[in-house]
N, C-alpha and C positions, 0 to 999 in steps of 0.2 A: 354484401358481407353475409357469409353463412352463419348459422346459429352457433356452430362449434367455434368458428373464428372469433365471433363476438364474445363467447364465454372465455376464450383464451385471453383476449384483451382485458376483459373485466377482472379475471383472476390476477393478471399481471399488475393491474392498477391497484387492486386491493393489497397485494404484497409488494409494494413499491420498494422496500429495502431488500427484498428477496430473502426473507427470513426462512423460507422453506428450503432454500438451496442446500444447506448443510445440516438440516435438522436430523435426518437419519444418520448421517456420518458422525455427527456430534454425539448422538446417543450411544455410539459404539466405542467412543474414546473413554477409556477408563482413567482413573486417577494416575498421576505420574508415579512410576516405580523406580526411584533413584536416578531417573534421567533428567537432564537439564532441557526440559521441553521448551520449544520456541514456536510461537505462532506467527506466521507471515500474513498480515492483513493488507489487502490492496485491491487493485482493479485488474484489468486484462494483462498488465505487465507481470503481476504476481501470478495470476492464473496461468499465463503462458509459460512461466518459468517451470512449472511442474510438467507441462506437456513437452517442452524442449529439452529439459535436463532432469528427468524424474529421479535419477540416482542421487541428486543433491538432497532430496527429501527422504528417499528410502534408506540411505546410509546414515542419516542423522535423525535425531528426535525432533524433526521439524514438521509442522502441520501447516499446509497451505490453505488459506482462506481468502483467495483472490476471486473476485467476480467481475467479469468483463463489463466495461462501461460504467462502473459505479463511481459515484462522487462521495465526498466526505460526509455529507449528511446521511446518506444511505449506510455508510460504514458505521457511523456513530450509533445509529439505531440498532444495528445488529452486533454491536461490539460486545455486549454482555454475553450473548449466547455463543458467539463465534470466537471469542477470545477469553474473557474472564472465566467462563464456566469450564473451560478446558484446563485451567490451572497451570498455565505455563510459567516458567521462570522469567522469560523474556518475550516481548512482542516487538516485531519489526513492522513498522507502519510505513507504507509507500502509497501516497495518495495526493490528489490535488490537480493533476493534469486534466482530468475530465470535468472538473469544476470550471477551469479556465475555458474549456471547450463549450461549456454551457449545456452539458448532457442532460441535466435535470433542471434547467432554467438558469437565468442570469445569476451570477455569483460574484461578489466583490472579493478582493484579496483578503480583506479583514474577515469575511465570512469563512473562507478556507482556513485561515489561521485559527479562528475560534474553534472550528470543528477538530482540527488537529490537536489543539491544546486540550479540548474536552476528552478526546480519546486517550491522550497521554496521561492526563490527570486521573481519569477513571482507572487506568491500569495501575498507576502509582498508588492510588488509594487502596488497591486490592493486592498490593505486595508484588506487582509484576514490574520487572525492570523494563525501561522504555528505550527503544531505538527508533528515532525519527529519521527517515530517509529523505535526502534531497529529491526533488522531482527531477526526473530524467530530462535531458535537453530535447527540445523540439522546435523547429523553425515554423512548422505549419501542421495542421491537422487534416489528413486526407478526407475525413468525413465531414469537416466543416472548415474549408479553406478561407484564408484571409484574416484570421484573428490575430496573427502576429504574436504568438504566445511567448517567444523567447525571453524577452526582457521581464515579463511578468513572472516567469519561472525563476529567473535570477533573483528578483525581488523577494519572492516567497522563500527561496532557499536561504537567503541572507537572514530572513526572519527566523526560519527554523533553526539555523545554527545559533543565533543569539538566544533564542528561547531555550534551547538545550543547555547552553552555557549557564543561563540564569537558573534553571531548574535542576541542574545536575544530571540531565538525561544524556544519552549518547547520540551524537549526530553522525549519520552515515552518509558520507559524501560520494555518491555515484557520479555526480555531475562533472566534477573536474576530470575524471578519467575517461568520460564518455563524450564530452563536448568537443566540437570542432571550433575553428576560429570565429564562426558566426553564431555560436551558441546553439547550433543544431547538433543532432547526434552524428557521430562519425559514421560514414556510410557503411563501413564494414561491420558495424554493430547492429544495424537495423535493416529491416526489409521495406519499411514504409515511412521512415523518419520519426516514428514514435515507438513502435514495438520492436523488441529485441530479436535478433538471430541467436542461435546457440552460442556464437562467439560473444555476443553481447552479455549473455548470462555468465559466460566464463570470466568476463571482466568483473561482474557484480559479485560472484560467489566468494572470492577471498576477502573482498571488502566487507561483505555481510558477516562472514565468520569472524573477522577481526573485531567488528563492532559488537557482536554478541559476546565475545570474550571480554571486551572492555566493559560492557554493561553489567556483566556478572560480577565484576570487581568494583564497580562504582556505586556509591550510595547517593541516592537523590538528595537534593537540598530541601530543607523544610522551610 
């Protein structure tokens, strides 16, 4: 291993949640000026959304804060700087599939649920309306095959829906529109069974917009 490569690995290990990823961009985001700002917090599915359908973000007051490969504990650590500090009206959280894949180590369903709840409650405590998204369907992970994630995703999605009902948050159901009969993603919406094609994002966009409108009208329960 060369010295430069070693330094690169060391720096990555020191910035495990990737706090530096959006630091410069965040510094350029001013206070909202009469817009209903929305931050999309997530992993590669959120990051890829901006790459595949940039107009969705440029034509709306939407800020994309997706980082490929991330798990819910990483998102929770960067939540204050990448969401709360940007002063959005709404946050749309899409997370959990990489936890099931074990991207940052073993994770129970309860751990995923706890991290999702912590992000939602942090947002709510700071006056930000919460949209919690269902995890997208997946039969397998191409980078870690054999984990059989489909039923775990169904279980977590049921928890997310119930949690939103209990707290008065908005549940964004992508799963129903995107799942096939085996609880995998419909083939025309994905290029690898996990990540979306532009057509997949076309399905997601009106669902997200409707959820954002609903969140802006809904008062969380105390």
